[in-house]
C-alpha positions as CSV (number, residue, x, y, z in Angstrom):
1,M,11.9,99.3,-94.1
2,V,9.7,97.2,-91.8
3,F,10.9,99.0,-88.6
4,W,10.0,102.3,-90.0
5,A,6.5,101.2,-91.0
6,H,5.7,99.4,-87.8
7,G,8.1,100.8,-85.2
8,Y,10.6,98.6,-83.3
9,E,8.1,97.1,-80.9
10,G,5.4,96.7,-83.5
11,T,7.6,94.8,-85.9
12,S,7.3,91.0,-85.6
13,M,9.8,88.4,-86.6
14,T,7.3,87.2,-89.2
15,Q,7.3,90.6,-90.8
16,L,11.1,90.7,-90.8
17,V,11.3,87.2,-92.3
18,D,8.9,88.2,-95.0
19,A,10.7,91.5,-95.8
20,M,14.2,90.0,-95.8
21,G,13.2,86.8,-97.6
22,I,15.2,84.6,-95.1
23,V,14.2,82.3,-92.3
24,S,14.1,83.4,-88.7
25,P,17.1,81.3,-87.6
26,S,19.2,83.0,-90.3
27,I,18.2,86.4,-89.0
28,Y,19.3,85.4,-85.5
29,A,22.5,83.8,-86.9
30,A,23.4,87.0,-88.8
31,F,22.4,89.6,-86.2
32,G,21.9,87.8,-82.9
33,S,18.7,89.5,-82.0
34,K,15.9,91.7,-83.3
35,E,17.5,94.6,-81.4
36,N,20.8,94.1,-83.1
37,L,19.1,94.0,-86.5
38,F,17.3,97.3,-85.6
39,R,20.6,98.9,-84.6
40,E,22.2,97.8,-87.9
41,A,19.2,99.2,-89.8
42,V,19.5,102.5,-88.0
43,Q,23.2,102.7,-88.6
44,L,22.6,102.0,-92.3
45,Y,20.0,104.7,-92.3
46,I,22.4,107.1,-90.7
47,N,25.2,106.3,-93.2
48,S,23.0,106.5,-96.2
49,E,20.4,109.2,-95.4
50,V,21.6,111.3,-92.5
51,E,25.3,111.7,-93.1
52,P,25.0,113.1,-96.6
53,A,22.9,116.0,-95.2
54,W,25.0,116.5,-92.1
55,R,28.2,116.6,-94.1
56,A,27.2,120.2,-95.1
57,L,28.2,121.2,-91.5
58,D,31.7,120.1,-92.2
59,Q,32.0,121.2,-95.8
60,I,30.4,124.6,-95.9
61,A,32.3,127.4,-94.1
62,D,29.4,129.9,-93.6
63,I,27.3,128.7,-90.6
64,R,24.0,129.9,-91.9
65,L,24.5,128.2,-95.3
66,A,25.8,125.1,-93.7
67,V,22.8,124.6,-91.4
68,Q,20.4,125.6,-94.2
69,T,21.9,123.1,-96.6
70,M,21.8,120.4,-93.9
71,L,18.1,121.1,-93.3
72,L,17.2,121.3,-97.0
73,T,19.1,118.1,-97.8
74,S,17.4,116.4,-94.8
75,I,14.0,117.5,-96.1
76,D,14.8,115.7,-99.4
77,A,15.5,112.5,-97.4
78,F,12.4,113.0,-95.2
79,V,10.1,113.0,-98.2
80,A,12.0,110.8,-100.6
81,S,10.1,107.5,-99.9
82,E,6.5,106.8,-99.0
83,P,5.3,105.8,-96.5
84,Q,8.7,106.1,-94.7
85,R,8.7,109.9,-94.2
86,G,10.6,111.8,-91.6
87,C,13.7,110.8,-89.7
88,L,13.9,107.3,-88.2
89,V,16.4,108.5,-85.5
90,M,14.2,111.4,-84.5
91,A,10.8,109.7,-84.6
92,G,11.9,106.1,-83.8
93,S,12.0,106.5,-80.0
94,N,8.4,107.7,-80.1
95,L,7.5,104.2,-81.1
96,L,8.8,102.7,-77.8
97,G,7.4,102.6,-74.3
98,N,10.0,102.3,-71.5
99,A,12.4,105.3,-71.3
100,D,15.2,102.9,-70.2
101,D,14.6,100.4,-73.0
102,P,18.0,99.7,-74.7
103,V,16.6,100.6,-78.1
104,R,15.3,103.9,-76.9
105,V,18.6,104.6,-75.2
106,F,20.4,103.8,-78.4
107,L,18.3,106.3,-80.4
108,R,18.7,108.9,-77.7
109,D,22.5,108.4,-77.9
110,Q,22.3,108.9,-81.7
111,R,20.4,112.2,-81.2
112,C,23.0,113.2,-78.6
113,Q,25.7,112.7,-81.2
114,F,23.7,115.0,-83.6
115,R,23.5,117.6,-80.8
116,N,27.2,117.4,-80.0
117,R,28.0,117.8,-83.7
118,L,25.9,120.9,-83.9
119,V,27.4,122.4,-80.8
120,K,30.9,121.9,-82.2
121,R,29.8,123.5,-85.5
122,M,28.3,126.5,-83.7
123,I,31.6,127.0,-81.8
124,L,33.4,127.0,-85.1
125,G,30.9,129.6,-86.4
126,I,31.6,131.8,-83.4
127,E,35.3,131.4,-83.8
128,A,35.1,132.3,-87.5
129,G,33.0,135.4,-86.8
130,D,29.9,134.0,-88.5
131,L,28.1,134.3,-85.1
132,P,28.4,137.0,-82.5
133,S,31.1,136.3,-79.9
134,G,28.5,136.2,-77.1
135,S,26.4,133.5,-78.8
136,D,25.6,130.3,-76.8
137,P,26.5,127.4,-79.0
138,V,24.5,124.9,-76.9
139,R,21.3,126.9,-77.2
140,L,21.8,127.5,-80.9
141,A,22.5,123.8,-81.4
142,E,19.4,122.8,-79.4
143,C,17.3,125.2,-81.4
144,V,18.5,123.7,-84.7
145,L,18.0,120.1,-83.4
146,T,14.5,121.0,-82.2
147,F,13.6,122.5,-85.5
148,F,15.1,119.4,-87.3
149,G,12.9,117.2,-85.2
150,G,9.8,119.3,-86.0
151,L,10.6,119.0,-89.7
152,S,10.7,115.3,-89.3
153,I,7.3,115.2,-87.7
154,E,5.8,117.6,-90.3
155,A,7.2,115.3,-93.1
156,I,5.6,112.3,-91.3
157,D,2.3,114.2,-91.3
158,G,2.6,114.7,-95.1
159,I,3.4,118.4,-95.3
160,E,4.6,119.3,-98.8
161,K,8.3,119.5,-99.5
162,G,8.1,123.1,-100.7
163,L,6.5,124.3,-97.5
164,L,9.1,122.4,-95.4
165,Q,11.9,124.0,-97.5
166,N,10.4,127.5,-97.1
167,S,10.2,126.9,-93.3
168,A,13.8,125.9,-93.2
169,R,14.9,128.9,-95.1
170,L,12.9,131.3,-92.9
171,F,14.2,129.5,-89.7
172,C,17.8,130.0,-90.8
173,E,17.2,133.6,-91.9
174,R,15.7,134.4,-88.4
175,L,18.2,132.3,-86.4
176,F,21.3,133.7,-88.0
177,T,20.3,137.3,-88.4
178,E,22.4,139.5,-86.2
179,Q,20.4,141.3,-83.6
């Protein structure tokens, strides 16, 4: 993926033309703009790489196992293809300058959806008795999302899959151990 290798701003139309094997006017005819193409690429990435991991939150009843499975499955995706390691949604905004840039706002919105999904899952975990009744679902979700982002950065830096997996298991063990 060209955007992953060069970032949104660092990707030229020439690189997109070469990667897609079509002429520039065809790209504009199909997507309207480089930004729209990027948004489509991110959505495809979410559907094919992110969603399979995050489905664990919906499919596994036990909160600790659900989060751990989501993290471990995400790690598989983070290290599956060289050189595109890590999570495009988490790391992609670091490739942009202006905080109000529409692409950066788009990626921020995607991460906000991840956060909201985690908050809802933490609330379900509290209601199911998997988490203590006094737990703060927002803080727990933010902790998981922060760790998720850290895993992405570590994967980008080339940390071994086994080490990332061990870190995820330890994180879940500590986060979800009653105090």
